[in-house]
N, C-alpha and C positions, 0 to 999 in steps of 0.2 A: 211934397213927398220926396223922400230920399231914395235914390237908386242904389242898389248894391254896387260894390266896386267892380272894375273891369273884369278881373279874374273870376269873380263870382258869377257875373253875367255869362261868361263863356262856359263855365262848368255847368251852370244850371241849364243853359240852352242845350248842351250836349247830352244832358241826362234825360231830356224830355223824349218820350216815345214817339215814333213816327205816327202821324194820324191823330195825335191828341188834339182835343178841341176845347176852346173856351166859349161857353154859351152866354155868359153874362160877365161884363167887365164894367163895374159900376163904381165910380169915384165920388159920386154925389157932388159934382162940381156945378151946383145949381145956385141961383140966387136964393136968399133966405125967404122962405114961403112955405105953404103947404106942399108936401112932396108931389102930390098928383099934379098940382098946377105948375110948380117949378120945373117939373120934368116934362111938361107938355104931354102928359098922359102916358109917358113911358111906364110909369107906375100907375096903377088904377086901384080903386077901393073895391073890395069884395064883401066888406061888412062894415056897418056903422059909418057909411060915407058922410063926411062933413062933421061928424061928432067927435070932438077932440082930435082933429086930424093930425096925421103924422107930419112932423115938421122937418125942414132942412135949416140948419144954422151953422155958419162957418164951415161949409163944405162937409158936414156930417149929417146923418139922419138921426133924429132924436125921438126916442120912444118913452112913454110913461105907462104906468099901470095903476089901476085903482078902481073904485066903485063907479058904476054908471057906464053908459055906452061909449065906446072908443073905436076909432077907425082902424081897420086892418087893410093892408095893401099888398099887391103882388106885382111881379114883373115876369112876362113870358120868357121861357128859355129858347124860343125860336123853333122848337120841335118837341115831340112827345116821346116819352121813354117808357118801355115796358120791361126792359132788362138792362143789365150792366150795373155800373156804380156811378153815382153822381157825388161830386165833392163841392162844398161851398166853404170858402174861406173869407174871413172878415176880421177887421180890427174892432175891438170892443173895449169900452170903458163905462163905468157906472159911478154916478156921483152920490146918489142916495139909495142904499140897498134896502131891501125889505127886512122887517124885523120878525116876520113869520111867513111860513108857507113857501110855495113855489109856483111860478107861472111861466108858460112858454112864450117866446117872443119871436122865434124864427123857425121856419120849417119849409120843406118841399111840399108842393100842393098839386092836386089834379085840376081839372077845369071847373070843379065845383067845391064841395065841402070836405074833400078827403085830404088829410094832412099826415105827413110822415117825417121822421127824423126831427122831432120837436126838441129845440134847445131851450132850456129853462134858466131863469134867474131864481135863485133860492136863498133862503136865510142862511147865515153863517152857522158853522158847527160850534156850539157853545161848550161841548164836552172835552174838546182837545185844546190844550194850551199850545199856543204858537207864538212864543215871545219874539222870535225873529221877524215874523210877518206883522203881528198885531200889537206887540208890546202891551198886552192886556193880561188880565187874570183869567184863569180857567173858570168857566161857568158864568162869566159876566159878558153880556152882550156888548160887542164892539161895533159901533156904527160904521167903522171903516172896513167891514168885511162882508163878503157874499160868496156864494158858490154857484157853479153852473151844473145843470142837470140835463139828462137826455132820456128820451123815450121814443118809441115808434109811433104810438097812438094814444097815450094816456092824456088826461086833462090836467087842469090846475090843481094844486095841492095833492099831487099824486103820491100815494104811499109807496115806500120801497124804491124810490127813484134813485138810480145811480148818480152820485154827486162827486164833484171834484173836491179836493181840499179847499180850505178858505183862500180866497183871492182878495186883493186889496182894492178898495174903491179909489177912483181918480188915478187909475193905472191902466195903461193900454196893453191888452193881450191880443195875440193873433190866434184866432180860434178857427179850426177846420172841422166841419161835420161831413160825414159820408153816409150815404144810404144805398145799400145794395137792393135793387128791386126784386131780386129773387136769390136767396131765400129770405130777404127782408130784415136783416139786422142793421142797426145804425151804430156808428162809431164817432168819437169826438176827440180832438187833440187840442191842447193849450200850449202855445209857444214851443211847438215841436217841429223838427225838420225830418223826422223819422216816421214813416207810415207804419212801420212794424210795431210800434209801441203806442197804441191809443190810450188816452187818459181815461176814457169811459167807453163802455160797450152796452148797448141796450138790445134786448132780444124779446121784449114783450110781443105777444101775438098781434099781428096786423094783416088784414087782407091785402091782396094785390091791388095796386092802383096804376093808372097811367099818369106819370108825372109830367107836368108841362109848365109849371111856374115855380118861382122862389117867392116866399111870402114873409112879410113882417107883421107881427101881431102886437097889439097893446093889450096885455092880459087884464083880467079883472072879473072873471066868471066865478071865482071861488066865493065861499061864504064863511068868514069875511073875505073880502077881496084882497088879494096880494097887492101891496102898494110899494112902488119904487118910482124914482124919477131920474132923469138925466142919463138914460141908457143911450150912449152914442155909438153908432156903427159907421164904419167907413171901409173903403177899399174892398168891396164885395166882389168876389169872383166865383163863378160857378163853372165847373169843368168836369172832364171825365178822368183826370189824374190828380193825385195828391199834390204833386209838385206845382201844378198850375194854380192851385188854391193857396199855396204858401207864400210865394214871393210877391213883392211889389215891383212894378205895377201889374204883375200877373204873368203867368207862364207863357201865354201867347206872345205878349210883347217882348218878354225876355228872349224867347226863341228867335224872334225876328231880329232883335238887336244883337243877340249873341251870334247869330248866323252872319250878320253883316260884319261884325268885328272879326270873325274868323276869316271871312273873305278878304278883308283888308290885310290881315296878317299874312295870309298866303301870298297875296300880290306883293307885299313888301319883301317877303323872303325869296321871291322868284328872281 
């Protein structure tokens, strides 16, 4: 994993608000295996345990979606939240996009079956020609494209889902999703360093929940099931500020490193 340059570290560290916290700093540096076993139960299954289990490969977690039972997993945040805003940032790439429908793969979760700020993999937009991205013809399915979607509490194949423009398969994107626990809208950014300009906003109705985990889901509940493979996630950070969810290796680490660098600079100047 590459670190930002020295000047970027200092600037990012100075920009972090006092008291900001990182609740999850997950690099998936586990041996290749089922995620629950490889992580020594840092991640645990809450649905479909052992059935098409979530995998770790080459330091990334790999999700698939399709028909039949599939394991879904979660990691505790270390505390429970009834207010404020939670941010989750992660690197995402997809090798085989779906050719139809949409299915969510990541969300905030309570201690049971309550899910919020659901992030979706969705089929590409076939009506918009995008020769720079796809080098294809309008109206023709391009297997190298997909979209991301967002909702508070909708299911697979959700109608009217807010969707990004087409994204490229086998390309890594930095995605950040935020959930405000009251009044409960969710927002999503793709390759952005500016919190003021979210790529997507979802405001579908959702009841209040006490959020305590971040969860990964292998979709497939639709009919027909939404099918994709090779959804790789890495560098997952859950925090209470946008900036801590954007940088690598995470805002908390940057704050410590940047603070140490500033201290050394001051000593040298003295």
